[in-house]
C-alpha positions in Angstrom: -89.3 63.1 72.2 -90.7 66.6 72.4 -93.7 67.4 74.3 -96.9 68.7 72.7 -99.8 70.2 74.6 -102.6 72.0 73.2 -104.2 74.8 75.1 -108.1 75.8 74.8 -109.1 79.0 74.7 -112.1 78.1 77.4 -109.4 77.5 79.7 -107.1 80.4 79.8 -107.3 82.1 83.2 -108.0 85.6 83.4 -106.2 88.0 85.6 -105.9 91.7 86.2 -103.5 93.8 84.4 -100.3 94.6 86.4 -101.4 98.7 86.3 -105.1 97.7 87.4 -106.2 98.9 83.9 -107.9 95.7 82.6 -107.8 92.1 82.4 -105.5 89.7 80.4 -106.1 86.0 79.5 -102.9 84.2 80.0 -102.5 81.4 77.1 -99.0 79.9 78.5 -95.6 80.7 80.3 -92.3 79.1 80.6 -92.4 79.2 84.3 -93.1 81.8 87.6 -96.5 82.9 89.4 -98.5 85.8 88.8 -96.5 88.8 86.8 -92.8 87.7 88.1 -90.6 85.0 87.5 -91.6 84.0 83.9 -89.0 83.9 81.1 -91.7 84.2 78.5 -95.3 84.5 78.5 -98.0 84.6 75.7 -101.4 86.7 76.7 -104.6 88.2 75.1 -105.8 91.6 76.6 -108.9 93.6 76.0 -108.7 97.4 76.0 -111.4 99.1 76.5 -110.5 102.9 76.3 -107.0 104.5 75.5 -104.9 104.7 78.3 -101.5 103.7 79.5 -99.7 100.1 79.8 -97.6 98.1 82.3 -93.9 98.3 82.5 -92.5 95.0 81.9 -88.6 96.0 83.0 -86.1 93.7 81.5 -88.5 92.2 79.1 -89.2 92.6 75.1 -93.0 92.9 73.9 -94.4 92.3 71.0 -98.0 92.9 70.4 -100.4 92.2 67.8 -104.2 93.8 67.4 -106.6 90.7 66.8 -110.2 92.3 66.8 -111.1 95.7 66.3 -110.0 98.6 64.3 -106.5 99.1 65.7 -104.7 101.5 67.9 -101.6 103.6 68.1 -99.2 103.5 70.7 -97.2 106.6 72.0 -93.8 104.7 73.3 -91.3 107.2 75.0 -93.1 109.9 73.7 -92.7 108.7 69.9 -95.8 107.5 68.3 -96.2 104.4 66.3 -97.5 103.8 63.1 -101.1 102.7 63.2 -101.8 99.0 64.1 -104.0 97.5 62.3 -104.9 93.4 62.7 -102.2 91.2 62.4 -99.7 93.7 62.1 -96.9 92.7 65.1 -95.1 95.7 66.7 -92.3 95.3 69.1 -91.0 97.4 71.8 -89.2 97.6 75.2 -91.2 96.5 78.5 -89.6 99.2 80.4 -90.6 102.0 77.8 -93.5 104.3 78.9 -96.4 103.2 76.7 -100.2 104.6 76.2 -102.3 103.6 73.5 -105.0 105.6 71.5 -107.8 103.3 70.2 -108.8 104.0 66.5 -112.1 103.3 67.0 -113.8 101.3 70.0 -112.4 98.8 71.8 -110.3 96.0 70.7 -108.6 92.8 71.7 -104.6 91.9 71.2 -102.2 89.3 71.6 -98.9 90.1 73.7 -95.6 87.9 73.5 -93.4 89.3 76.3 -90.1 87.8 76.9 -86.6 88.1 78.8 -83.8 88.8 75.8 -81.2 87.8 78.4 -82.9 84.8 78.9 -84.3 83.5 75.1 -84.2 84.5 71.8 -87.4 84.7 70.0 -89.1 85.1 66.8 -93.0 85.7 65.9 -94.5 85.6 62.5 -98.0 85.7 61.1 -99.4 83.3 58.5 -102.6 83.1 56.8 -103.8 80.0 54.3 -101.6 76.9 53.8 -98.2 77.0 54.7 -95.3 74.6 55.3 -93.0 75.6 58.0 -89.6 74.4 59.7 -88.3 75.1 63.1 -85.3 73.9 65.3 -86.7 76.3 68.1 -86.5 74.4 71.6 -90.0 75.6 71.9 -92.7 76.2 69.2 -95.9 78.2 69.9 -98.5 78.1 67.3 -101.6 80.2 68.1 -105.0 79.8 66.1 -106.2 83.0 64.6 -109.4 81.9 62.7 -111.6 79.1 63.8 -110.1 76.5 62.1 -106.7 75.6 62.1 -105.4 72.1 61.2 -101.5 71.6 62.0 -99.7 68.4 60.5 -96.4 67.5 62.6 -94.6 64.6 60.9 -95.1 61.3 62.8 -98.4 62.7 64.9 -101.8 63.1 64.4 -103.3 66.3 62.6 -104.1 68.6 65.3 -107.2 71.0 65.0 -107.2 74.7 66.8 -110.0 76.8 67.2 -110.0 80.5 67.7 -107.2 81.4 70.1 -106.1 77.9 71.0 -102.6 77.2 71.0 -100.3 74.4 70.3 -97.3 74.2 72.8 -94.5 72.3 71.9 -91.5 71.9 74.2 -88.3 69.9 74.1 -87.7 70.4 70.3 -84.3 69.3 69.3 -84.6 68.2 65.6 -85.6 70.3 62.3 -89.6 70.6 63.1 -91.5 69.9 60.2 -95.0 71.8 60.2 -98.0 71.8 57.7 -100.7 74.6 58.9 -103.5 75.8 57.0 -105.4 78.7 58.5 -104.4 82.1 60.0 -102.3 81.7 62.6 -99.4 83.1 64.6 -95.7 81.2 65.1 -93.8 82.0 67.8 -90.2 80.7 68.2 -88.3 80.5 71.5 -84.4 79.4 71.9 -83.2 79.6 75.2 -79.3 81.1 75.4 
């Protein structure tokens, strides 16, 4: 049977960015220590001012604004669309990236993964959703203060703001019913 782990936002370790320009709260990862050796990693970052992003060669990144007015990225010299809350944007970890804040500071949500090791899918939902996944790793990140998750054969899981439910070793079609605003991340080993 798959392993279920509820990760609480207050327990996330805080660490400096790779480029030293700010701080990240690491939600969870598959393996490794520090900023090396992982196949995938989920984190939350606080961006206080416009500036450069760290590079992660060999990785793909998906970023979403959680709080604040939003930002616009410059990725290898190309401007992105304005990134507003809950609007995911993907780019290569090798790219030269800087951001311009559209108002004040923001908080964002990041999935960084090695595409040669994992296939990944990230989707945002709000309201009541019935979902199915056969991914070996399923992550459900709560973006509202009350998110309820019902998994067949298990007790209801209640998540607070920025808590994360991690399901590892799934080998069946998993049915979930979720209420609230949340992000579903599915990771499949290659």
